[in-house]
C-alpha positions as CSV (number, residue, x, y, z in Angstrom):
1,M,-86.5,-37.1,-79.4
2,S,-84.4,-37.9,-82.8
3,A,-83.6,-35.8,-85.6
4,V,-85.9,-38.0,-87.8
5,D,-89.0,-37.3,-85.5
6,I,-88.5,-34.0,-85.5
7,A,-89.1,-33.9,-89.3
8,L,-92.4,-35.9,-88.9
9,V,-93.6,-33.6,-87.0
10,V,-92.3,-30.4,-89.0
11,I,-94.0,-32.4,-91.6
12,A,-97.4,-32.7,-89.5
13,L,-97.3,-29.2,-88.8
14,V,-96.9,-28.5,-92.6
15,A,-99.5,-30.3,-94.1
16,A,-101.6,-29.6,-90.6
17,G,-101.1,-25.7,-91.8
18,V,-101.8,-26.2,-95.1
19,A,-105.4,-27.7,-94.6
20,V,-106.4,-24.9,-91.7
21,T,-105.2,-22.7,-94.7
22,C,-107.2,-23.9,-97.0
23,A,-110.3,-24.5,-94.8
24,V,-110.3,-21.1,-94.4
25,Q,-110.4,-20.4,-97.6
26,L,-113.4,-22.7,-98.7
27,K,-115.2,-21.1,-95.5
28,S,-114.5,-17.2,-96.6
29,L,-115.8,-18.6,-100.3
30,R,-119.1,-19.7,-99.2
31,A,-119.1,-16.5,-96.5
32,E,-119.4,-15.0,-99.7
33,L,-121.0,-16.0,-101.8
34,R,-124.1,-16.3,-99.3
35,E,-123.4,-12.6,-99.4
36,R,-123.9,-11.6,-102.9
37,N,-126.4,-15.2,-103.4
38,D,-124.7,-14.5,-106.7
39,S,-124.2,-18.3,-109.3
40,G,-122.3,-16.2,-112.2
41,A,-119.0,-16.8,-113.3
42,E,-116.3,-15.2,-110.2
43,T,-118.6,-18.2,-107.6
44,L,-117.5,-20.8,-110.5
45,A,-113.3,-19.1,-110.5
46,A,-114.1,-19.9,-107.2
47,L,-115.1,-22.6,-106.3
48,E,-112.5,-23.8,-109.0
49,R,-109.9,-22.3,-107.5
50,A,-111.5,-23.9,-104.3
51,N,-111.1,-27.3,-105.9
52,S,-107.7,-26.6,-107.1
53,A,-106.5,-25.7,-103.3
54,L,-107.8,-29.0,-102.2
55,D,-107.3,-31.2,-104.7
56,G,-103.6,-29.5,-103.7
57,L,-103.9,-30.1,-100.7
58,N,-105.2,-34.0,-101.6
59,V,-101.2,-33.7,-103.6
60,V,-100.3,-32.4,-100.4
61,M,-100.9,-35.0,-97.9
62,T,-100.3,-38.1,-100.1
63,E,-96.5,-37.2,-100.5
64,T,-96.9,-36.0,-96.8
65,Q,-97.9,-38.8,-95.5
66,R,-95.6,-40.8,-98.4
67,T,-92.3,-39.4,-97.0
68,A,-93.9,-39.1,-93.0
69,N,-94.3,-43.4,-93.9
70,A,-90.6,-43.7,-95.4
71,I,-89.0,-41.8,-92.7
72,A,-90.8,-44.2,-90.0
73,Q,-89.6,-47.1,-91.7
74,Q,-86.1,-45.7,-92.4
75,Q,-86.3,-44.6,-88.8
76,A,-87.4,-48.1,-88.0
77,T,-84.0,-49.4,-89.9
78,D,-81.9,-47.3,-88.1
79,G,-83.4,-47.1,-84.9
80,A,-82.8,-51.2,-84.9
81,V,-79.4,-50.8,-86.5
82,E,-78.5,-48.4,-84.0
83,Q,-79.9,-50.6,-80.8
84,Q,-77.9,-53.3,-82.0
85,R,-74.5,-51.1,-82.3
86,Y,-75.4,-50.5,-79.1
87,L,-75.7,-53.7,-78.3
88,T,-72.2,-54.2,-79.5
89,I,-70.4,-51.7,-77.6
90,A,-71.8,-52.0,-74.4
91,R,-70.7,-55.8,-74.9
92,E,-67.7,-54.6,-75.9
93,F,-67.9,-52.3,-72.5
94,S,-68.6,-54.9,-70.6
95,Q,-65.2,-57.4,-72.5
96,A,-62.9,-54.3,-71.8
97,G,-64.0,-54.3,-67.8
98,D,-63.5,-57.3,-68.0
99,R,-59.9,-57.3,-69.4
100,M,-59.4,-54.0,-67.2
101,D,-60.3,-56.0,-64.0
102,D,-58.0,-59.0,-64.9
103,L,-54.9,-56.7,-65.6
104,R,-55.9,-54.6,-62.4
105,R,-55.0,-57.6,-60.8
106,E,-52.8,-58.8,-62.4
107,T,-50.9,-55.3,-62.1
108,A,-51.7,-55.4,-57.8
109,Q,-49.8,-59.4,-58.4
110,Q,-46.4,-57.5,-59.5
111,L,-46.6,-54.9,-58.1
112,G,-46.5,-56.7,-54.8
113,A,-44.3,-58.8,-55.9
114,N,-41.6,-56.3,-56.8
115,R,-42.3,-54.4,-53.6
116,E,-41.6,-56.9,-51.4
117,G,-38.1,-57.2,-54.2
118,I,-37.5,-54.1,-53.9
119,E,-37.9,-54.6,-49.6
120,H,-35.3,-57.8,-49.5
121,R,-32.3,-56.0,-52.0
122,L,-33.4,-52.9,-49.8
123,D,-32.2,-54.7,-47.0
124,K,-29.3,-57.0,-48.3
125,V,-27.9,-53.1,-49.2
126,R,-28.8,-51.2,-45.9
127,E,-26.6,-54.5,-44.5
128,T,-23.9,-54.3,-47.3
129,V,-23.2,-50.4,-46.2
130,D,-23.2,-50.8,-42.9
131,V,-20.4,-53.4,-43.2
132,Q,-18.8,-50.6,-45.3
133,L,-19.2,-47.7,-43.2
134,G,-18.4,-49.9,-40.1
135,A,-14.7,-50.8,-42.2
136,I,-14.6,-47.1,-43.2
137,R,-15.0,-46.0,-39.2
138,K,-12.3,-48.1,-39.0
139,D,-10.0,-47.3,-41.4
140,N,-10.6,-43.5,-40.5
141,S,-9.7,-43.6,-37.5
142,V,-6.7,-45.6,-37.6
143,Q,-5.9,-42.6,-40.3
144,L,-6.8,-39.8,-37.9
145,D,-4.5,-41.9,-34.9
146,R,-2.1,-41.6,-37.6
147,M,-2.4,-37.9,-38.4
148,R,-2.7,-36.9,-35.6
149,A,0.7,-38.3,-34.7
150,T,2.0,-37.1,-37.6
151,V,0.8,-33.6,-36.5
152,D,2.6,-33.8,-33.6
153,E,5.9,-34.8,-34.2
154,K,6.0,-31.7,-37.2
155,L,4.4,-29.5,-34.5
156,S,7.3,-30.6,-32.1
157,R,9.8,-30.2,-34.8
158,T,8.6,-27.4,-36.1
159,L,8.3,-25.0,-32.8
160,N,11.8,-26.9,-30.9
161,D,13.3,-25.4,-34.2
162,R,10.7,-21.7,-34.2
163,L,12.3,-21.3,-30.5
164,S,15.9,-22.8,-31.4
165,A,15.7,-19.6,-34.1
166,S,13.9,-17.2,-32.0
167,F,16.9,-17.8,-29.3
168,K,19.3,-18.3,-31.4
169,Q,17.6,-15.0,-33.2
170,V,17.7,-13.1,-29.5
171,S,21.2,-14.1,-27.9
172,D,22.6,-12.5,-31.7
173,Q,19.8,-9.0,-30.7
174,L,21.3,-9.2,-27.5
175,E,25.0,-10.0,-28.5
176,A,24.9,-6.8,-31.2
177,V,23.3,-5.3,-28.8
178,Y,26.3,-5.8,-26.6
179,K,28.3,-4.9,-29.2
180,G,26.6,-1.8,-29.9
181,L,27.3,-1.1,-25.8
182,G,30.7,-1.1,-26.3
183,D,30.0,0.5,-29.9
184,M,28.8,3.7,-27.6
185,Q,30.5,3.2,-24.9
186,S,33.4,4.1,-27.7
187,I,31.5,6.9,-28.8
188,A,30.4,8.6,-25.6
189,T,34.6,8.0,-24.9
190,G,35.2,9.8,-28.6
191,V,32.7,12.3,-27.7
192,G,34.5,13.1,-24.5
193,D,37.9,13.3,-26.8
194,L,35.8,15.9,-29.0
195,K,34.3,17.7,-26.7
196,R,38.3,17.6,-24.7
197,V,39.4,19.2,-28.4
198,L,36.9,21.8,-28.5
199,G,37.2,22.9,-25.4
200,N,41.1,24.7,-26.6
201,V,40.3,27.5,-28.1
202,K,42.7,26.7,-31.2
203,A,42.0,23.0,-32.1
204,R,38.3,24.5,-32.3
205,G,39.8,27.0,-35.0
206,I,41.8,23.7,-37.0
207,L,38.7,22.0,-36.7
208,G,36.9,25.1,-38.3
209,E,39.8,25.6,-41.2
210,V,39.6,21.6,-41.7
211,Q,36.4,22.0,-42.4
212,L,35.9,25.1,-44.4
213,G,38.9,23.5,-46.6
214,A,37.4,20.7,-47.6
215,I,34.4,22.0,-48.6
216,L,36.3,24.5,-51.0
217,A,38.3,21.4,-52.0
218,D,35.3,19.2,-52.9
219,I,33.2,22.5,-55.0
220,L,36.4,24.4,-56.5
221,T,39.6,23.5,-58.3
222,P,43.1,24.2,-57.1
223,D,43.7,26.6,-59.3
224,Q,40.9,28.7,-57.9
225,Y,40.7,29.4,-54.6
226,L,44.3,30.3,-52.2
227,E,45.6,29.3,-49.0
228,N,47.4,30.8,-46.3
229,I,47.4,34.3,-48.4
230,A,47.8,37.9,-47.4
231,T,45.2,39.8,-49.0
232,K,46.3,43.4,-48.0
233,P,49.6,44.3,-49.4
234,G,52.4,45.4,-46.7
235,A,49.9,43.3,-44.2
236,S,51.1,40.3,-42.4
237,E,47.9,38.7,-41.0
238,R,47.1,35.8,-43.4
239,V,43.6,34.5,-44.1
240,E,42.5,31.0,-44.4
241,F,41.9,30.7,-48.0
242,A,41.3,33.5,-50.9
243,V,39.0,32.3,-53.5
244,K,40.3,33.9,-56.9
245,L,37.8,36.5,-58.9
246,P,38.5,36.7,-62.8
247,V,38.0,40.0,-64.3
248,D,38.8,41.0,-67.4
249,E,42.6,42.7,-67.2
250,G,44.5,42.1,-65.1
251,A,44.9,39.8,-61.8
252,P,42.1,37.8,-60.0
253,V,40.1,39.8,-57.3
254,L,40.2,38.1,-53.5
255,L,37.5,36.8,-51.9
256,P,38.1,36.6,-48.5
257,I,36.8,33.5,-46.5
258,D,37.9,33.1,-42.8
259,S,37.0,30.0,-40.1
260,K,35.2,31.5,-37.1
261,F,34.1,29.4,-33.7
262,P,32.7,30.8,-31.2
263,G,32.6,27.6,-28.9
264,D,32.5,29.0,-25.7
265,A,29.4,31.7,-25.8
266,Y,27.6,29.0,-27.5
267,E,28.2,26.3,-26.0
268,H,26.9,28.8,-22.7
269,L,23.5,29.4,-24.9
270,L,23.0,25.7,-25.4
271,D,23.6,25.2,-21.9
272,A,21.1,28.1,-21.3
273,Q,18.4,26.7,-23.1
274,E,18.6,23.6,-21.5
275,S,18.0,25.6,-17.9
276,G,15.3,26.6,-19.3
277,D,16.4,30.2,-17.7
278,A,15.4,32.8,-19.7
279,E,17.7,35.8,-18.0
280,A,20.6,33.2,-19.8
281,V,20.0,32.6,-22.2
282,A,19.8,36.2,-23.0
283,A,23.0,37.0,-21.6
284,A,24.4,34.7,-23.5
285,R,22.4,35.6,-27.0
286,K,24.5,38.8,-26.0
287,T,27.8,37.9,-25.8
288,L,27.4,35.6,-28.4
289,D,25.9,38.8,-30.7
290,M,29.3,40.7,-29.3
291,M,31.9,37.9,-30.3
292,V,30.7,37.5,-33.8
293,K,30.6,41.1,-33.7
294,R,34.5,41.3,-32.5
295,E,35.5,38.5,-35.2
296,A,33.7,40.4,-38.1
297,K,35.6,43.4,-37.4
298,D,38.6,41.1,-37.6
299,I,38.1,40.1,-41.1
300,C,37.2,43.4,-42.0
301,E,40.3,45.0,-40.5
302,K,42.4,43.0,-41.9
303,Y,41.5,40.9,-44.8
304,L,40.2,43.5,-46.7
305,S,41.1,46.2,-49.2
306,V,39.9,47.1,-52.0
307,P,40.6,46.3,-55.3
308,A,43.1,43.9,-54.4
309,T,40.2,42.0,-52.5
310,T,36.6,42.2,-52.3
311,N,34.5,44.8,-51.0
312,F,33.1,41.9,-49.1
313,G,34.2,38.6,-47.0
314,I,33.1,35.9,-45.7
315,M,32.7,34.5,-41.9
316,F,32.6,30.9,-42.1
317,V,30.8,29.3,-39.3
318,P,31.4,25.4,-38.5
319,F,27.9,24.4,-37.3
320,E,24.3,24.6,-38.7
321,G,22.7,25.4,-35.7
322,L,25.9,28.1,-34.9
323,Y,25.1,29.2,-38.4
324,A,20.9,29.4,-37.6
325,E,21.4,31.3,-33.7
326,V,23.8,33.7,-35.5
327,V,21.1,34.7,-38.7
328,S,18.0,34.2,-35.9
329,R,19.2,37.3,-34.1
330,P,17.4,40.6,-35.2
331,G,19.2,42.8,-37.4
332,L,22.6,40.8,-36.5
333,I,23.4,40.5,-40.4
334,E,22.3,43.8,-41.7
335,T,24.7,45.0,-39.2
336,L,27.8,42.5,-39.9
337,G,27.0,43.9,-43.7
338,R,26.4,47.3,-43.2
339,D,29.0,48.3,-40.7
340,Y,31.9,45.6,-40.7
341,H,30.9,44.3,-45.1
342,V,31.2,40.6,-43.5
343,N,29.4,37.9,-44.7
344,V,28.1,34.7,-42.2
345,A,28.0,30.6,-44.0
346,G,27.8,28.2,-42.7
347,P,28.1,24.6,-44.0
348,S,25.4,24.2,-46.8
349,T,25.4,28.1,-47.1
350,M,29.3,27.9,-48.3
351,A,28.0,25.1,-50.5
352,A,26.1,27.2,-51.9
353,I,27.9,30.5,-51.9
354,L,31.0,27.9,-53.9
355,N,28.5,26.3,-56.1
356,S,27.3,30.0,-57.7
357,L,31.1,31.2,-57.4
358,Q,31.8,27.7,-60.0
359,M,29.4,28.9,-62.6
360,S,30.3,32.6,-62.5
361,Y,33.8,30.8,-63.8
362,Q,32.1,28.7,-66.7
363,T,29.9,31.7,-67.5
364,F,33.5,33.9,-67.1
365,K,35.1,31.5,-69.3
366,L,32.7,30.6,-72.0
367,Q,32.4,35.0,-72.4
368,K,36.4,35.0,-73.3
369,R,35.8,31.3,-75.3
370,T,33.2,33.4,-77.5
371,D,35.4,36.3,-78.1
372,D,38.4,33.7,-79.4
373,V,34.9,32.5,-81.0
374,L,34.2,35.9,-82.7
375,R,37.8,36.5,-84.4
376,V,38.2,33.4,-85.9
377,L,34.4,33.5,-87.2
378,S,35.9,37.0,-88.5
379,A,39.3,35.3,-90.5
380,V,36.9,33.1,-91.3
381,K,34.7,35.5,-92.9
382,A,37.4,37.6,-94.2
383,E,39.8,34.7,-95.5
384,L,36.3,33.2,-97.3
385,P,36.2,34.6,-100.5
386,R,39.6,33.9,-101.6
387,Y,38.5,30.1,-100.8
388,Q,36.0,30.0,-103.0
389,A,38.4,31.7,-105.7
390,A,40.7,29.4,-105.5
391,L,38.1,26.4,-105.4
392,R,37.0,28.2,-108.9
393,R,40.0,27.3,-110.4
394,A,40.9,24.4,-108.8
395,Q,37.2,23.5,-110.9
396,Q,37.8,25.1,-114.0
397,Q,41.4,23.0,-114.2
398,I,39.3,20.4,-113.3
399,E,37.1,20.1,-116.1
400,T,40.5,21.4,-118.1
401,A,41.6,17.6,-117.3
402,G,38.1,15.7,-117.4
403,K,38.2,17.3,-121.6
404,T,41.2,16.6,-122.3
405,V,41.1,12.7,-120.5
406,E,38.2,12.5,-122.3
407,G,39.5,13.6,-125.6
408,I,42.7,10.7,-125.4
409,I,40.1,8.5,-123.9
410,T,37.9,8.5,-127.0
411,T,39.8,9.7,-130.0
412,R,42.9,8.2,-130.0
413,T,42.2,5.0,-128.0
414,N,39.9,4.7,-131.3
415,V,42.0,5.4,-133.7
416,M,45.1,2.7,-131.9
417,E,42.7,0.1,-131.9
418,R,41.9,0.6,-135.3
419,K,45.4,0.1,-136.1
420,L,46.1,-2.8,-134.0
421,K,42.9,-4.4,-135.3
422,D,44.7,-6.9,-137.9
423,I,47.5,-8.1,-135.0
424,D,47.2,-11.1,-132.8
425,A,47.7,-10.1,-128.9
426,L,50.2,-12.3,-127.0
427,E,48.9,-14.8,-124.8
428,D,51.9,-14.8,-122.7
429,A,50.8,-12.2,-120.4
430,E,54.4,-12.4,-118.6
431,E,55.9,-11.8,-122.1
432,A,53.5,-9.0,-123.0
433,D,54.8,-6.9,-119.7
434,E,58.0,-7.3,-120.1
435,I,58.0,-6.3,-123.3
436,L,56.5,-2.9,-122.4
437,G,58.8,-2.3,-119.7
438,L,55.4,-3.5,-117.1
439,T,57.4,-6.5,-115.0
440,S,58.8,-4.7,-111.1
441,A,62.3,-3.6,-112.4
442,G,60.8,-1.8,-115.7
443,L,58.5,0.1,-113.4
444,L,61.3,0.8,-110.5
445,S,63.7,2.0,-113.8
446,G,61.1,3.3,-115.4
447,Q,60.5,6.0,-111.9
448,A,64.3,6.5,-111.5
449,D,64.3,7.9,-114.8
450,E,61.4,10.4,-114.3
451,G,62.8,11.2,-110.8
452,Q,66.1,12.1,-112.3
453,S,64.2,14.0,-115.1
């Protein structure tokens, strides 16, 4: 149902409602008239009102009819236009459907033609790719064969070179091993010679003395120690080395150092330790203790003499192993220091002791130099007042001379300049020097006259 139909229905309903209302009012008025049976003014007024209502209703009905007719006519006109428009649109849709069918047929034909062309071109591309792939495969096979041959050749050459270098290196190492074996044989021969040398007691003593002398020469200066010196007054025994310990006044005190090497006892101890015989080890250690004590007693009796020497001496053993064995013996070091006033030192311990002594030398020299410096400072302090007085006199003389020179420059020079203001200066500088006696000859003669005066 269109909007116009709905409007017509609404108007009809409104007119029917108004008619029903008027009829109800007329009916109610008739009922009232029958009940009252009055024919007065009120009845007339009511009738007039009813007539007015009926007139209004007639007018409304007339307007409604006219409006409905106009609406119906307009609806008929609009329906014709809409019908014409609908027919036009239907024809256009029909024509668009025909064109779409034609376009669909053309598109299908073009797609079929394109498909055939694409398939044809793909076949050609496939054939071309197959040909090119075959050529590439052949070329790759040739290149791989060449690369394989080149790699095989390089690998063979590298392998041969590496093998040659390895064989050469092995040959060189074998040659070095042969040389090392020869050196080992020489060393073994030297060890045998050394063993024969150490088998002699005198030779062992010389070895220890040489080692001790080398240590002293490396650390101390020649004037800080003595060799083969009799440290005990009135005795003929000479100690191998004696270090000079400086004192404040008088001759330096000597520190006796003697080298001892109980090689036989130490060798027996090493043999017993290698064999694992506990009794032999204990016996060898006991023998070594006895020999060390005997050597310490010999140093105490022959070389210690206070105050010419220190109240202790040093027994030097040339091997660290022997020194460690002596130090590790329970109570042996204490016995040597308490009973024989002797300390034991190995090569490293000896070097440490000598370094300490060297520091004491430096400290003593510094102390003596400190005393000299203090004396010099005392003398400088005594001379300082006289020096200050002389400086003050010189300052006064310098100030007086400065004032005199300033007077000459300001007063006398100004007077001379004013007097000579009207006189022209000589243009020839040499002539002026000659007149004033400022030439080299004139200066020399003037200096000679001053010397004579």
